[in-house]
N, C-alpha and C positions, 0 to 999 in steps of 0.2 A: 592524606598527602604527606609525603616524607620530605625531610629537609635534605638539601644537597650536602654531600660529605664535606665540601670546602666550607660551607656555611657552618656546619657542625664543628669543624676544626677551629674556625674563627671564634665561635661562641664559647668553645671550651677554653681557648686561650684567654678570653675575657673573664671567664669564671675563675680560672687559676690566678689571674692578676688580682681579682677581688678577694680570693681566698688568702693570698699573700698579704693584701692590705688589711683584711680582717685580723690576721695573726699579728701584724705590726701594731694595730690599734689596741688589741687585747693586751699585748705586752707593755705598751706605753701608758695606756689610760684605763685598763681593765679594772683597776681597783678604785677609780675615782667616784663611781656611782654604784648603787646597789642594783644588781641584775633584776629584771622583771621576774616575778615569781613563777610565771608560766614558761620561762626559758630554762632549758637545761644548763647545767654547769658547763663551762668551757671544756671541750674535748669529749663530751658525752653524746653528741648527736652525730649522725652520719656525715654531716657537712658543717663546716665552721659558720656557715650562714644561718644555722638554726640553733646555735647555742652561744653561751657567753653574753657579754654586754653589747657587742656590736653585730650589725647585720649590714653587709655591703653588697652591691651589685651594680649592674648597668642595664639600661633600657634604651633600645633604639628609638631615635626621634628623626622625623623627616626635616625638622628644623624650620618649619614655616615661621616667618617673622624673626628669624635669627640672622645676624650678620655672618654667622659661621656655617649656616646650613645644617645638613644632616650630620648625625654622629650618635654617640652613646652617652646619655646622661648618667652621671655617677651618683649612686645613692649611698649615703652613709647615715645609718640610723643607730641611735643609742637606745637600746631596749631596756628602759627603766620606767618606773612610776614616778621617779623624782623629777623635779623641774630642772632642766639642763640650762644653766645661764647662757645667754648669748655669747659672752666672752669665752666660756669654756667650749661651746660648739665651734666658734671661730678658730680657737686654738687646735681643736681636733681636726677640723677641716684643713687648716693650713698644713699641719703635720702630714695628714693623709695625702694631700696633693703633692707635697714635696717628695713623699715616699713613692707615689705612683710615677713621678717623673724619673726617678732613678731606676724603676723596674720595667718601664715600657720598652726600652731598647732591647733588653734581654728576652722579653716575652714576644716581641714583634720585631725581630732583627732585620727583616727585609721590607719593612713598611715605615713610612714616615707618619707617625701618630703623635699628637701632642694633646696636652690638657689646657683648656681655656675656661675662663669664667664667662658664662653666657647668661647675662641677666642675674638671676638669683641662684643659678645652678652651675655646677662644674660639668664639663663635657669633654669626652674624647673625640677628637676630630682628626681627619686625615685619610689615609689610604686603607679603606676597608673593602676594596674590590676583591672579587673572587677569581679574577683572571678569567681564562677561558673555561667554561663549564660545559 
């Protein structure tokens, strides 16, 4: 079963948003912790998601039990064997979310999408419709 072209375009836009976020985090926090020994150096993999200190992405959720409903959970992982203190992780997440808020309008100019804190996770919510398919 293949994915509809409009869904592929949406998911590509989400991937590019996360790639931009990954680059931002590497620039700002990339020297704070030692990269996991199994991870390639920054810029050495085919995708920024697979190298450097950070790995970012989104995952669709139907949002059962959430006041916000469905959306895309934002994943920000620090790929290190070191213990990442909770205050450092909070600082990284705060910077990441502020960065995403500045990039969403350019990546999704015709959609109303926002970032919310939903329990313990951050989530993109809003217009993810595919229009008429």
